[in-house]
C-alpha positions as CSV (number, residue, x, y, z in Angstrom):
1,M,-21.9,33.2,13.3
2,Q,-25.5,31.8,14.4
3,F,-24.7,30.1,10.7
4,I,-22.2,28.1,12.2
5,T,-23.4,27.2,15.7
6,S,-26.4,26.3,14.3
7,N,-25.0,24.4,11.6
8,F,-21.9,22.9,13.2
9,L,-22.5,19.4,12.9
10,P,-22.5,19.2,9.5
11,I,-19.5,21.5,9.1
12,S,-17.8,19.3,11.2
13,L,-18.8,16.8,9.5
14,A,-17.8,18.2,5.8
15,L,-14.7,19.3,7.2
16,M,-14.0,15.4,8.5
17,S,-15.2,14.0,5.4
18,G,-12.6,16.6,3.1
19,T,-9.4,15.9,5.2
20,M,-10.2,12.1,5.4
21,I,-10.2,12.5,1.0
22,L,-7.0,14.5,1.3
23,W,-5.8,12.2,3.6
24,S,-6.3,9.5,1.2
25,M,-4.7,11.2,-1.7
26,F,-1.9,12.4,-0.5
27,G,-1.3,10.7,2.9
28,N,1.6,8.4,1.3
29,R,3.3,11.5,0.3
30,F,3.5,13.1,3.1
31,R,5.1,9.6,5.0
32,G,7.7,9.6,2.1
33,V,6.2,6.6,0.8
34,K,6.6,6.0,-2.8
35,E,4.3,4.9,-5.0
36,V,4.3,3.1,-8.2
37,D,1.2,2.2,-10.3
38,T,0.6,-1.4,-12.4
39,N,2.8,-0.6,-15.7
40,G,6.0,1.1,-12.5
41,A,5.3,-2.2,-10.6
42,L,5.9,-4.6,-13.5
43,Q,8.6,-2.6,-14.6
44,L,10.4,-3.1,-11.1
45,I,9.6,-6.6,-11.4
46,N,10.6,-7.7,-14.6
47,H,13.6,-5.3,-14.7
48,K,14.6,-4.7,-11.5
49,N,14.3,-8.1,-9.5
50,A,11.5,-6.7,-7.3
51,F,10.4,-8.4,-4.4
52,V,6.7,-8.7,-4.0
53,L,5.0,-8.4,-0.7
54,D,1.6,-9.1,-0.5
55,V,0.5,-7.7,3.4
56,R,-3.4,-8.6,3.0
57,E,-4.8,-11.5,4.9
58,P,-4.5,-15.6,3.8
59,S,-8.0,-15.3,2.5
60,E,-7.6,-12.5,0.5
61,Y,-3.4,-13.6,-0.5
62,E,-5.9,-17.0,-1.4
63,S,-8.2,-15.4,-3.7
64,G,-5.5,-14.5,-6.2
65,H,-2.2,-12.9,-6.0
66,L,1.4,-11.6,-7.4
67,L,2.6,-14.3,-9.1
68,N,5.8,-15.0,-6.5
69,A,4.5,-12.9,-4.0
70,K,5.2,-13.4,-0.2
71,L,2.1,-13.3,2.3
72,I,3.1,-11.3,5.5
73,P,-0.3,-9.3,7.1
74,L,0.5,-5.9,7.6
75,G,-0.7,-7.1,11.4
76,K,2.0,-9.4,11.7
77,L,5.0,-7.4,9.3
78,K,6.4,-5.7,12.3
79,A,6.9,-9.7,13.9
80,R,8.2,-10.6,11.0
81,I,10.6,-8.2,9.0
82,S,13.6,-10.0,10.0
83,E,12.1,-12.3,7.1
84,L,12.7,-9.8,4.5
85,E,16.0,-8.6,5.7
86,K,17.5,-10.4,2.3
87,Q,15.4,-7.6,0.5
88,K,16.7,-4.5,2.6
89,D,18.7,-2.9,-0.7
90,K,16.3,-4.5,-3.1
91,P,13.0,-2.6,-4.7
92,V,10.0,-4.0,-3.2
93,V,6.7,-3.7,-4.2
94,V,4.7,-4.0,-1.7
95,V,0.9,-4.8,-2.7
96,C,-2.3,-4.8,-0.2
97,R,-6.5,-4.6,-1.7
98,S,-6.6,-1.2,-2.7
99,G,-3.5,0.5,-2.0
100,N,-3.7,1.7,1.6
101,R,-2.0,-1.3,3.8
102,S,0.5,-1.8,1.2
103,G,1.2,2.2,2.1
104,T,1.6,1.7,5.7
105,A,3.5,-1.4,5.5
106,C,6.3,0.6,3.1
107,A,6.5,3.2,5.8
108,I,7.2,0.5,8.1
109,L,9.8,-0.7,5.9
110,S,11.2,2.4,5.9
111,K,11.4,3.3,9.1
112,Q,13.5,-0.4,9.6
113,G,16.1,1.1,6.7
114,F,14.1,-0.9,3.1
115,T,14.9,2.4,0.9
116,Q,13.1,1.2,-2.2
117,A,9.8,0.3,-0.6
118,Y,6.9,0.8,-3.3
119,N,3.4,0.7,-2.7
120,L,1.9,-0.4,-5.7
121,M,-1.3,2.7,-5.9
122,G,-4.7,0.6,-6.3
123,G,-3.2,-2.6,-5.3
124,M,-5.3,-5.9,-6.4
125,M,-8.0,-4.0,-7.6
126,A,-5.5,-2.0,-10.0
127,W,-3.7,-4.9,-10.5
128,Q,-6.7,-7.0,-12.2
129,K,-8.2,-4.2,-13.3
130,S,-5.1,-3.7,-15.8
131,N,-6.6,-7.6,-16.4
132,L,-2.6,-8.5,-15.3
133,P,-1.9,-12.2,-14.2
134,V,-2.3,-13.4,-11.1
135,Q,-1.5,-16.7,-9.4
136,K,-4.0,-18.6,-7.1
């Protein structure tokens, strides 16, 4: 017991770090978010005519984005959700820089009745690492 009390801060930090790592790995699954890798996203885009939604900030989008992606920053998604009504029954691939913001966006879309919202795992970083086309 004395060990725990004398090392409370390092133990607490280790537990919090572990929890954060687990949440980043499994959080989207807990929220019911569907995820696809770059190959899965390509399949959805090329064969299922998926709509691509980019939830990054305008400066990030301007530096390079998926072809024909629509930009709606995550912070404005709830207010602008009506712009996506036509896509409600279609596959929607949601993209951000690393896959975190897009996971949140997928959860928002799911709550609004979008049944086929997919988070691009690894986001634009994974897309570019796979040498896939980017539009500027």
